[in-house]
N, C-alpha and C positions, 0 to 999 in steps of 0.2 A: 741604414745600417744593415749589415748582413747578420742574420741570427740563426741559431740552430736551437732545438729544444733545450731550454734551460741555460743558454749561453749566448753571449754577443761574440760574433767571430770577426767582425770588421766593418769597415765602411764600404759603401758603393763608391769607389773611387772615381768613376766617371761622373757621378753626381757631385762629389766633393770638388773635383777639378773644374767642373762647369760652374759651380758656385763661386769658386775663387776667381774664375775668369769674369763672371758677372759683377764681382765686387772690385774688379780692376787690379787683381793681384797677379803678378808676373807668373805665368804658368809653369816656368822652369823652377822657380823658387817654391811654388805650391807642391810640384811633383817631388822635389827634394825633401820638403819638410812634413808633408802629410803622413807618410808611412810611420815616422817616428811618433807624431802626435797620436795617430791611430793606435799604436801599440800601447801607449799609456792609457788611452781611453778604454780600450778593451779590457786591460788588466783591472782597471779601477771599477768598470761597470760589472765585471764578473765577481769581483770581491764583494761589491754591494749586494748583488743578487744572492751570493752564497751566504752572506750575513742574514739576509731576510729569510732564507730557507731554514737556517739553523736557529732562528728566533731570537 
C-alpha cells in the first residue's frame, strides 16, 4: 500500500501486478481490474480510519 500521514492513497501497482502474475492471473485482465478495486479499497480503508479517529 501507498500511504500518507493519516490516509491510504493506493496500492503499489507494480507489486499488485507481480502478485497477480505469480498467481497465474492474466496481466492484461489484472491491469484492467486492479485500479477499480484499488479505488474501492482506498475509500473504505480511509472511511474506517476516519471512524476510528472520531471515536
